[in-house]
C-alpha positions as CSV (number, residue, x, y, z in Angstrom):
1,M,0.0,0.0,0.0
2,S,2.8,2.4,0.9
3,R,4.3,2.1,-2.6
4,Q,1.3,3.6,-4.3
5,P,1.8,7.1,-5.9
6,G,2.0,9.8,-3.2
7,A,1.6,7.4,-0.3
8,D,5.0,7.6,1.4
9,A,6.7,10.2,3.6
10,R,8.5,11.9,0.7
11,Y,5.2,13.6,-0.1
12,G,4.3,14.7,3.5
13,Q,1.4,17.2,3.5
14,Y,1.0,16.7,-0.3
15,G,0.7,12.9,0.1
16,K,-2.2,10.7,-0.4
17,E,-4.0,8.0,1.6
18,Y,-5.0,4.7,0.2
19,C,-7.6,2.4,2.0
20,A,-8.4,-1.3,1.9
21,L,-10.3,-3.9,3.9
22,H,-8.4,-6.7,5.6
23,Y,-10.2,-10.0,5.9
24,Y,-9.8,-13.6,6.6
25,S,-10.7,-16.4,4.1
26,V,-12.1,-19.4,6.0
27,E,-11.5,-21.7,3.0
28,D,-7.8,-20.6,2.6
29,A,-7.2,-20.1,6.3
30,A,-5.4,-16.9,5.2
31,Y,-5.5,-13.1,5.6
32,Y,-5.9,-10.7,2.6
33,L,-6.3,-7.1,1.7
34,S,-9.0,-6.0,-0.7
35,Y,-8.3,-3.9,-3.7
36,L,-7.1,-0.5,-2.8
37,S,-9.2,2.7,-2.8
38,D,-7.6,6.0,-3.6
39,I,-10.9,7.9,-3.3
40,G,-10.4,10.7,-0.8
41,G,-8.4,13.9,-0.3
42,D,-7.8,16.5,2.3
43,G,-10.2,16.9,5.2
44,A,-10.6,19.6,7.8
45,G,-7.3,21.2,8.9
46,G,-5.4,19.5,6.1
47,S,-6.0,16.0,7.4
48,K,-5.8,13.2,4.8
49,Y,-8.6,10.7,4.3
50,C,-9.6,7.9,2.0
51,T,-12.8,6.0,1.5
52,V,-12.7,2.4,2.6
53,P,-14.1,-0.1,0.1
54,T,-17.6,-1.2,1.0
55,S,-17.5,-4.7,-0.5
56,L,-15.1,-7.5,-1.5
57,H,-14.5,-9.4,-4.7
58,H,-12.9,-12.5,-3.3
59,L,-11.7,-14.7,-6.1
60,K,-12.5,-18.0,-4.4
61,E,-15.8,-19.3,-3.2
62,G,-16.3,-19.6,0.5
63,E,-16.8,-17.5,3.6
64,V,-14.8,-14.4,4.3
65,I,-14.7,-12.5,7.6
66,I,-14.1,-8.8,7.3
67,L,-11.8,-7.7,10.1
68,G,-11.4,-4.0,9.5
69,P,-10.0,-1.2,7.4
70,G,-6.4,-0.3,6.7
71,H,-4.9,2.9,5.3
72,T,-1.6,4.5,4.6
73,H,-0.1,7.6,6.2
74,S,2.1,10.0,4.3
75,I,2.6,12.6,6.9
76,N,3.8,10.6,10.0
77,M,3.7,7.1,11.5
78,E,1.4,7.9,14.4
79,M,-2.2,7.1,14.2
80,S,-4.5,10.1,14.5
81,H,-7.0,10.8,17.3
82,I,-9.7,9.9,14.8
83,D,-7.9,6.6,14.1
84,L,-7.9,6.0,17.9
85,G,-11.6,6.4,18.4
86,A,-11.9,10.2,19.1
87,G,-15.5,11.1,19.6
88,R,-16.8,7.6,19.4
89,A,-18.3,5.2,21.9
90,E,-16.1,2.5,23.6
91,G,-15.8,-0.5,21.3
92,F,-16.8,1.4,18.2
93,S,-16.0,-0.3,14.9
94,P,-17.0,1.0,11.5
95,L,-17.8,-2.5,10.4
96,G,-20.1,-3.7,13.1
97,P,-19.3,-5.3,16.5
98,S,-15.7,-4.8,17.6
99,R,-15.5,-8.3,19.0
100,F,-17.6,-11.1,17.7
101,F,-17.9,-14.9,17.5
102,N,-17.9,-16.7,14.2
103,E,-19.8,-20.0,14.1
104,T,-17.8,-21.5,11.2
105,T,-14.4,-20.9,12.8
106,K,-15.6,-21.3,16.4
107,R,-13.4,-18.4,17.2
108,V,-13.8,-14.9,18.8
109,W,-12.5,-12.2,16.4
110,D,-11.5,-8.6,17.2
111,R,-11.8,-6.0,14.4
112,Q,-8.8,-3.8,13.9
113,L,-7.6,-0.8,12.0
114,Y,-4.2,-1.1,10.2
115,A,-2.1,1.9,9.4
116,F,1.0,1.8,7.2
117,Y,3.8,4.4,7.0
118,R,6.8,4.3,4.6
119,D,9.5,6.7,5.8
120,T,11.9,8.7,3.6
121,G,14.5,5.9,3.8
122,G,12.0,3.4,2.3
123,K,11.3,1.4,5.5
124,C,7.7,0.5,6.1
125,H,6.1,0.7,9.5
126,A,2.8,-1.1,10.3
127,F,0.5,-0.5,13.3
128,S,-2.8,-1.9,14.4
129,Y,-5.5,-0.5,16.6
130,N,-7.9,-3.0,18.2
131,Y,-11.4,-1.6,18.3
132,A,-12.4,-3.9,21.2
133,N,-9.7,-3.2,23.7
134,R,-8.2,0.0,22.2
135,V,-4.6,-1.4,22.3
136,V,-2.2,-0.2,19.6
137,A,0.5,-2.6,18.4
138,A,3.5,-2.2,16.1
139,L,4.8,-4.9,13.7
140,R,8.4,-5.3,14.8
141,E,10.7,-8.1,13.5
142,G,7.6,-10.1,12.3
143,K,5.7,-9.9,15.6
144,W,2.9,-7.6,16.8
145,I,4.1,-5.8,19.9
146,P,1.6,-3.8,22.0
147,I,3.1,-0.3,22.3
148,G,0.2,1.6,24.0
149,K,-3.4,2.2,24.4
150,A,-6.0,4.8,23.3
151,E,-7.7,6.4,26.3
152,G,-10.7,8.6,26.9
153,Y,-13.2,10.1,24.6
154,W,-10.6,11.9,22.5
155,G,-8.5,8.8,21.8
156,S,-5.3,10.0,23.5
157,F,-2.4,7.7,23.0
158,K,-0.7,6.5,26.1
159,A,2.5,4.5,25.5
160,F,3.3,1.4,27.5
161,D,6.6,1.5,29.5
162,G,9.6,1.4,27.2
163,Q,7.4,1.6,24.0
164,D,6.5,4.3,21.6
165,W,5.7,4.7,17.8
166,E,9.4,4.6,17.0
167,L,11.6,1.7,17.9
168,P,13.6,2.3,21.1
169,S,17.2,3.2,20.5
170,K,19.7,0.6,21.3
């Protein structure tokens, strides 16, 4: 996603967001991203936005479980207050219940938002926000590491001890 035109940090304020849905294919036992949407622009105060696809065209037959939206950031790696639930009720998910049970998989699923940021050096950073428990995680060395939590009505980010958006310096 972050390799799309205008999606990385080189474009900063002039960048563009791309959105997709991430979902799980029960038949394949695999996770996927939908086709990307570049429909969007600049919102209030210069904030970027994109419109999340509203449906899937999955190439194989079988059940899919929509788990949440994902989008790129061109300005910085931190999720915005809006990403972190500002002005929304606890447990809000734009795609229905934030935590739900799926009868086919016999599993409880949490919906999450993914955000991707590609810095000026070309390194991609990936973050997730769990709508059910409001925990923010960073993908580091192939593992999702909880780095903090969104708190309060305005979605203020509170880092866990020793964690932050950037990797700690060694």
